[in-house]
SETORSE-291879 format. One line per 4 residues: number of its first residue (from 1); for each residue x, y, z of C-alpha. Coordinates in nm, 2 decimals, always signed. Layout:
BEGIN
NUM> X Y Z | ...
This chain:
BEGIN
1> +21.04 -7.13 +8.80 | +21.12 -7.28 +8.49 | +21.47 -7.36 +8.59 | +21.31 -7.58 +8.88
5> +21.32 -7.84 +8.59 | +21.68 -7.84 +8.51 | +21.75 -7.88 +8.89 | +21.47 -8.14 +8.89
9> +21.55 -8.35 +8.54 | +21.94 -8.38 +8.63 | +21.88 -8.54 +9.00 | +21.60 -8.78 +8.86
13> +21.81 -8.90 +8.59 | +22.09 -8.89 +8.75 | +22.02 -9.25 +8.84 | +22.01 -9.37 +8.50
17> +22.35 -9.29 +8.38 | +22.58 -9.38 +8.72 | +22.39 -9.73 +8.85 | +22.55 -9.91 +8.56
21> +22.89 -9.77 +8.72 | +22.80 -9.85 +9.11 | +22.72 -10.17 +9.00 | +23.04 -10.28 +8.90
25> +23.20 -10.10 +9.18 | +22.97 -10.27 +9.46 | +22.91 -10.58 +9.25 | +22.55 -10.55 +9.27
29> +22.24 -10.74 +9.10 | +22.04 -10.65 +8.86 | +21.77 -10.60 +9.14 | +21.99 -10.38 +9.36
33> +22.02 -10.15 +9.06 | +21.63 -10.12 +9.04 | +21.59 -10.07 +9.38 | +21.76 -9.73 +9.35
37> +21.49 -9.61 +9.14 | +21.21 -9.74 +9.33 | +21.35 -9.59 +9.64 | +21.39 -9.22 +9.51
41> +21.04 -9.25 +9.38 | +20.91 -9.35 +9.75 | +21.08 -9.10 +9.88 | +20.91 -8.91 +9.66
45> +20.58 -9.07 +9.64 | +20.56 -9.00 +10.04 | +20.69 -8.64 +10.05 | +20.45 -8.55 +9.81
49> +20.14 -8.61 +10.02 | +20.30 -8.42 +10.26 | +20.42 -8.09 +10.08 | +20.14 -8.06 +9.91
53> +19.90 -7.95 +10.25 | +20.20 -7.76 +10.36 | +20.18 -7.52 +10.03 | +19.83 -7.44 +10.06
57> +19.82 -7.35 +10.46 | +20.16 -7.18 +10.49 | +20.29 -7.13 +10.12 | +20.43 -7.22 +9.77
61> +20.77 -7.03 +9.80 | +20.86 -7.14 +10.16 | +20.78 -7.52 +10.03 | +20.98 -7.48 +9.75
65> +21.26 -7.30 +9.88 | +21.29 -7.61 +10.15 | +21.24 -7.82 +9.88 | +21.56 -7.73 +9.71
69> +21.77 -7.70 +10.07 | +21.71 -8.03 +10.13 | +21.75 -8.18 +9.79 | +22.06 -8.03 +9.72
73> +22.22 -8.13 +10.08 | +22.14 -8.54 +10.03 | +22.25 -8.54 +9.69 | +22.57 -8.34 +9.75
77> +22.58 -8.67 +10.05 | +22.51 -8.92 +9.83 | +22.84 -8.84 +9.69 | +23.08 -8.94 +10.01
81> +22.77 -9.28 +10.06 | +23.10 -9.55 +10.17 | +22.84 -9.82 +10.11 | +22.54 -9.95 +9.85
85> +22.30 -9.87 +10.17 | +22.39 -9.57 +10.19 | +22.34 -9.46 +9.85 | +22.02 -9.60 +9.89
89> +21.92 -9.38 +10.13 | +22.03 -9.02 +10.05 | +21.92 -9.07 +9.73 | +21.60 -9.20 +9.87
93> +21.59 -8.83 +10.09 | +21.69 -8.65 +9.75 | +21.37 -8.83 +9.61 | +21.17 -8.65 +9.96
97> +21.32 -8.32 +9.83 | +21.30 -8.31 +9.48 | +20.90 -8.42 +9.51 | +20.84 -8.04 +9.63
101> +20.98 -7.85 +9.32 | +20.64 -7.94 +9.16 | +20.56 -7.58 +9.36 | +20.72 -7.43 +9.07
105> +20.48 -7.51 +8.81 | +20.22 -7.42 +9.04 | +20.36 -7.07 +9.13 | +20.42 -7.01 +8.72
109> +19.99 -7.11 +8.68 | +19.87 -6.87 +8.92 | +20.09 -6.58 +8.77 | +20.05 -6.67 +8.39
113> +19.73 -6.49 +8.27 | +19.47 -6.73 +8.16 | +19.50 -6.72 +7.75 | +19.90 -6.77 +7.75
117> +19.90 -7.09 +8.00 | +19.83 -7.29 +7.73 | +20.13 -7.20 +7.56 | +20.37 -7.13 +7.81
121> +20.34 -7.45 +8.06 | +20.39 -7.69 +7.76 | +20.75 -7.45 +7.71 | +20.87 -7.54 +8.04
125> +20.94 -7.92 +7.90 | +21.23 -7.71 +7.71 | +21.36 -7.71 +8.06 | +21.33 -8.07 +8.16
129> +21.51 -8.14 +7.87 | +21.80 -7.89 +7.89 | +21.83 -8.09 +8.25 | +21.79 -8.44 +8.08
133> +22.07 -8.33 +7.85 | +22.30 -8.16 +8.06 | +22.27 -8.46 +8.27 | +22.36 -8.73 +8.03
137> +22.67 -8.52 +7.88 | +22.79 -8.51 +8.14 | +22.82 -8.81 +8.22 | +22.96 -8.93 +7.92
141> +23.28 -8.66 +7.99 | +23.34 -8.68 +8.39 | +23.19 -9.03 +8.42 | +23.51 -9.26 +8.24
145> +23.76 -8.97 +8.39 | +23.72 -8.87 +8.71 | +23.44 -9.09 +8.85 | +23.04 -9.10 +8.94
149> +23.08 -8.92 +9.30 | +23.21 -8.58 +9.14 | +22.98 -8.65 +8.88 | +22.67 -8.63 +9.13
153> +22.90 -8.28 +9.29 | +22.82 -8.07 +8.96 | +22.49 -8.23 +8.89 | +22.38 -8.07 +9.24
157> +22.54 -7.73 +9.06 | +22.21 -7.59 +8.90 | +22.05 -7.66 +9.26 | +22.27 -7.45 +9.48
161> +22.26 -7.10 +9.23 | +21.87 -7.18 +9.24 | +21.88 -7.11 +9.60 | +22.07 -6.82 +9.54
165> +21.83 -6.71 +9.38 | +21.49 -6.75 +9.57 | +21.52 -6.35 +9.65 | +21.39 -6.29 +9.32
169> +21.13 -6.54 +9.37 | +20.77 -6.37 +9.52 | +20.50 -6.58 +9.65 | +20.18 -6.59 +9.43
173> +20.00 -6.32 +9.48 | +19.68 -6.54 +9.43 | +19.83 -6.77 +9.76 | +19.86 -6.46 +9.96
177> +19.52 -6.37 +9.85 | +19.29 -6.65 +10.01 | +19.50 -6.65 +10.28 | +19.45 -6.33 +10.37
181> +19.72 -6.16 +10.36 | +19.63 -5.90 +10.10 | +19.92 -5.65 +10.20 | +20.14 -5.89 +10.08
185> +19.97 -6.00 +9.72 | +19.93 -5.63 +9.70 | +20.29 -5.58 +9.75 | +20.40 -5.83 +9.47
189> +20.16 -5.66 +9.22 | +20.32 -5.31 +9.26 | +20.64 -5.48 +9.26 | +20.57 -5.66 +8.86
193> +20.40 -5.31 +8.77 | +20.71 -5.09 +8.83 | +20.88 -5.36 +8.68 | +20.69 -5.38 +8.37
197> +20.67 -4.96 +8.39 | +20.29 -5.03 +8.46 | +20.05 -4.87 +8.65 | +19.84 -5.05 +8.95
201> +19.43 -4.99 +8.84 | +19.22 -4.85 +9.06 | +19.08 -5.11 +9.32 | +19.13 -5.29 +9.59
205> +19.15 -5.68 +9.62 | +18.80 -5.81 +9.78 | +18.83 -6.20 +9.84 | +18.77 -6.35 +10.15
209> +18.93 -6.53 +10.31 | +18.90 -6.89 +10.33 | +19.03 -7.09 +10.65 | +19.01 -7.44 +10.52
213> +19.31 -7.49 +10.29 | +19.51 -7.78 +10.20 | +19.27 -8.05 +10.30 | +19.33 -8.39 +10.16
217> +18.90 -8.45 +10.20 | +18.78 -8.16 +9.99 | +19.00 -8.38 +9.69 | +18.72 -8.59 +9.77
221> +18.44 -8.38 +9.84 | +18.11 -8.48 +9.61 | +18.25 -8.17 +9.38 | +18.59 -8.33 +9.35
225> +18.56 -8.68 +9.39 | +18.49 -8.80 +9.04 | +18.75 -8.50 +8.86 | +18.98 -8.67 +9.11
229> +18.94 -9.05 +9.12 | +19.01 -8.99 +8.71 | +19.28 -8.69 +8.76 | +19.45 -8.98 +9.00
233> +19.42 -9.29 +8.73 | +19.56 -9.13 +8.44 | +19.83 -8.97 +8.67 | +19.92 -9.32 +8.79
237> +19.90 -9.45 +8.37 | +20.12 -9.16 +8.23 | +20.39 -9.26 +8.45 | +20.40 -9.60 +8.44
241> +20.38 -9.53 +8.04 | +20.71 -9.29 +8.08 | +20.93 -9.46 +8.35 | +20.78 -9.85 +8.16
245> +20.91 -9.64 +7.82 | +21.23 -9.52 +7.88 | +21.39 -9.85 +8.10 | +21.22 -10.06 +7.83
249> +21.42 -9.87 +7.61 | +21.72 -10.02 +7.72 | +21.63 -10.36 +7.69 | +21.47 -10.35 +7.32
253> +21.81 -10.21 +7.26 | +22.09 -10.38 +7.38 | +21.93 -10.77 +7.36 | +21.71 -10.69 +7.10
257> +21.45 -10.91 +7.23 | +21.23 -10.85 +6.95 | +21.39 -10.97 +6.66 | +21.65 -11.20 +6.84
261> +22.02 -11.03 +6.65 | +22.21 -10.88 +6.92 | +22.27 -10.53 +6.81 | +22.30 -10.56 +6.42
265> +22.57 -10.79 +6.45 | +22.67 -11.06 +6.29 | +22.53 -11.31 +6.50 | +22.23 -11.43 +6.51
269> +22.00 -11.61 +6.75 | +21.61 -11.71 +6.82 | +21.43 -11.47 +7.07 | +21.41 -11.74 +7.34
273> +21.76 -11.73 +7.32 | +21.79 -11.36 +7.38 | +21.57 -11.37 +7.66 | +21.71 -11.72 +7.78
277> +22.11 -11.51 +7.78 | +21.89 -11.23 +7.89 | +21.79 -11.46 +8.23 | +22.14 -11.57 +8.24
281> +22.30 -11.25 +8.31 | +22.02 -11.13 +8.56 | +22.11 -11.40 +8.77 | +22.49 -11.29 +8.71
285> +22.55 -11.04 +9.00 | +22.92 -10.93 +8.89 | +22.78 -10.88 +8.55 | +22.92 -10.54 +8.40
289> +22.79 -10.31 +8.13 | +22.96 -9.97 +8.11 | +22.76 -9.79 +7.91 | +22.98 -9.65 +7.57
293> +22.91 -9.35 +7.34 | +22.68 -9.49 +7.14 | +22.50 -9.55 +7.46 | +22.55 -9.19 +7.54
297> +22.44 -9.13 +7.19 | +22.11 -9.29 +7.22 | +21.98 -9.17 +7.50 | +21.99 -8.80 +7.38
301> +21.85 -8.90 +7.03 | +21.57 -9.02 +7.28 | +21.57 -8.73 +7.51 | +21.55 -8.47 +7.22
305> +21.21 -8.69 +7.09 | +21.07 -8.61 +7.45 | +20.98 -8.24 +7.28 | +20.95 -8.37 +6.90
309> +20.56 -8.32 +6.94 | +20.56 -7.97 +7.14 | +20.45 -7.72 +6.91 | +20.15 -8.00 +6.81
313> +20.06 -8.02 +7.19 | +20.04 -7.68 +7.25 | +19.75 -7.64 +6.97 | +19.60 -7.90 +7.08
317> +19.62 -7.79 +7.48 | +19.47 -7.49 +7.31 | +19.24 -7.53 +7.00 | +19.10 -7.88 +7.12
321> +19.10 -7.83 +7.46 | +19.29 -8.05 +7.74 | +19.01 -8.30 +7.74 | +19.02 -8.39 +7.41
325> +19.42 -8.34 +7.34 | +19.51 -8.57 +7.59 | +19.23 -8.82 +7.49 | +19.45 -8.78 +7.15
329> +19.82 -8.89 +7.27 | +19.71 -9.14 +7.51 | +19.51 -9.30 +7.25 | +19.85 -9.27 +7.00
333> +20.13 -9.40 +7.22 | +19.94 -9.68 +7.31 | +19.94 -9.77 +6.93 | +20.31 -9.67 +6.91
337> +20.40 -9.95 +7.20 | +20.21 -10.24 +7.01 | +20.41 -10.16 +6.74 | +20.74 -10.22 +6.91
341> +20.61 -10.55 +6.82 | +20.71 -10.53 +6.53 | +21.05 -10.70 +6.40 | +21.24 -10.40 +6.24
345> +21.52 -10.22 +6.13 | +21.71 -10.08 +6.45 | +21.66 -9.78 +6.31 | +21.30 -9.80 +6.28
349> +21.33 -9.91 +6.65 | +21.47 -9.64 +6.70 | +21.20 -9.43 +6.55 | +20.90 -9.59 +6.73
353> +21.12 -9.54 +7.08 | +21.18 -9.18 +6.99 | +20.80 -9.10 +6.92 | +20.70 -9.24 +7.24
357> +20.88 -9.02 +7.42 | +20.74 -8.78 +7.25 | +20.41 -8.88 +7.33 | +20.50 -8.94 +7.68
361> +20.63 -8.63 +7.73 | +20.31 -8.47 +7.58 | +20.09 -8.66 +7.80 | +20.28 -8.53 +8.16
365> +20.23 -8.18 +7.97 | +19.87 -8.19 +7.96 | +19.82 -8.38 +8.28 | +20.03 -8.10 +8.44
369> +19.82 -7.80 +8.30 | +19.48 -7.95 +8.36 | +19.56 -8.05 +8.74 | +19.68 -7.74 +8.80
373> +19.40 -7.54 +8.63 | +19.11 -7.77 +8.76 | +19.17 -7.72 +9.16 | +19.13 -7.40 +9.34
377> +19.38 -7.19 +9.50 | +19.32 -7.34 +9.84 | +19.35 -7.68 +9.74 | +19.60 -7.68 +9.43
381> +19.88 -7.74 +9.59 | +19.69 -8.08 +9.81 | +19.54 -8.15 +9.50 | +19.88 -8.17 +9.23
385> +20.08 -8.32 +9.53 | +19.87 -8.62 +9.55 | +19.82 -8.66 +9.20 | +20.26 -8.64 +9.20
389> +20.26 -8.90 +9.50 | +20.03 -9.20 +9.32 | +20.22 -9.12 +8.98 | +20.49 -9.29 +9.17
393> +20.30 -9.59 +9.21 | +20.35 -9.61 +8.80 | +20.72 -9.54 +8.82 | +20.79 -9.80 +9.14
397> +20.61 -10.13 +8.93 | +20.69 -10.02 +8.54 | +21.05 -10.14 +8.62 | +20.93 -10.48 +8.66
401> +20.73 -10.53 +8.41 | +21.00 -10.29 +8.18 | +21.29 -10.51 +8.29 | +21.18 -10.84 +8.47
405> +20.87 -10.92 +8.29 | +20.96 -10.86 +7.92 | +21.25 -11.06 +8.01 | +20.97 -11.31 +8.00
409> +20.75 -11.19 +7.73 | +20.77 -10.95 +7.53 | +20.43 -10.92 +7.36 | +20.24 -10.93 +7.75
413> +20.50 -10.62 +7.84 | +20.41 -10.38 +7.58 | +20.02 -10.50 +7.55 | +20.03 -10.43 +7.91
417> +20.15 -10.08 +7.86 | +19.95 -10.02 +7.60 | +19.61 -10.16 +7.77 | +19.71 -9.90 +8.07
421> +19.78 -9.64 +7.80 | +19.39 -9.69 +7.64 | +19.20 -9.67 +7.94 | +19.39 -9.38 +8.07
425> +19.31 -9.26 +7.72 | +18.86 -9.30 +7.79 | +18.95 -9.14 +8.18 | +19.03 -8.81 +7.99
429> +18.81 -8.82 +7.72 | +18.50 -8.83 +7.98 | +18.68 -8.60 +8.27 | +18.38 -8.40 +8.38
433> +18.54 -8.01 +8.33 | +18.76 -7.87 +8.05 | +18.95 -7.57 +8.21 | +19.05 -7.44 +7.85
437> +19.00 -7.06 +7.86 | +18.84 -7.10 +8.23 | +18.98 -6.85 +8.52 | +19.20 -6.97 +8.79
441> +18.92 -7.07 +9.06 | +19.01 -6.96 +9.44 | +18.82 -7.12 +9.63 | +18.57 -7.41 +9.62
445> +18.24 -7.16 +9.61 | +18.36 -7.10 +9.29 | +18.35 -7.41 +9.11 | +18.13 -7.40 +8.87
449> +17.80 -7.65 +8.92 | +17.88 -7.94 +8.61 | +17.47 -7.94 +8.60 | +17.40 -7.58 +8.52
453> +17.73 -7.48 +8.30 | +18.04 -7.28 +8.41 | +18.01 -6.93 +8.53 | +18.25 -6.67 +8.51
457> +18.36 -6.59 +8.92 | +18.50 -6.25 +9.02 | +18.82 -6.36 +9.16 | +18.95 -6.01 +9.20
461> +18.86 -5.64 +9.12 | +19.15 -5.67 +8.95 | +19.35 -5.97 +8.76 | +19.74 -5.94 +8.76
465> +19.80 -5.98 +8.42 | +19.59 -5.65 +8.37 | +19.98 -5.51 +8.48 | +20.16 -5.76 +8.23
């Protein structure tokens, strides 16, 4: 399931390396290139709302399988796009398919024992990193030689291989129990026992079936209303900051809007002159800037930054708890956004961007884990799906702040990013439930009363982790 992150990263990051090429080929304006990214996230947002409830009702495995077939099919079709309009439409459909990959995280969460979740789930970031580096590396070789169409076809291969491997992926035993399919849950647990040369514990699965699964209204039930609203706000803010720094990196490095020098060259210009030049470029529909080796190198360096803080993030999640860890990393993200206003050397700027990529990645790690843990099995997929859908709003707004507003006011854009991060830090600190060390809940009946404190429900007579 970690490998789903490879396929997802390659499809999402593909636009960043293909955008400059299609701009030259079809003579696109800046807003047309930005629209491709926005529409991918629009498709992601719409289908997340649909896939979440369906996964709670019909199973995580089925939705994940459908999403992989969907994504691979439309990704391949994209490589045959005859025009810009077709390209936008087909990438939107790819975004719809990629949104279902979140079910891979849910399957991992529902199989991992409580004491290992805080360690294993953040390590999944390595798969996203692998996919990002792979697509950047491929683009540096394929784009200048055989073209972007072949790059898209090659990028579809990991998803196709994973489709063939689905017969080795079991449905979540927790989902099967919650849906009343005890026979399938037992078969999965027996398969685990056989694989690990273990013995099934004595006893039987005893969990009442909950027919009320995958309902959006459960997210706004009084038990979850405050948690849901704060989690949604955090998701939106983290996505806004994550995709904002990716887009802002190109603006700050290539156009050097902060200091008034272009790429460290001999010529000097004022910040206002750079902004004026940038505005002129924005109005030119035929301007071509193909990526060179240095551009790919900068992308690789900043992408590697996404796992730079992974060890500290894992320690924070497991020892400080999810809430406090997220509060600290969101606060640090705000600080580093403000530090970008300092006129420094190109090396210093790359260092700030490196740290920001590390921090926003840590934010995503923590909120993914928290969201998957805080909701019970009967509404876990709809909770994560709705959160993922709302976070794409932040991703769709980010280009207009990181590219349009920043061309007019660097200080204004960076302060806006920092302000959103501060709001998210406050929201994280005041979350009503801490999930550190808490068993996964199966149904809403087992959700603790916040006034009476946590209680440990008996989820099953035996837990799948006893077999590991």
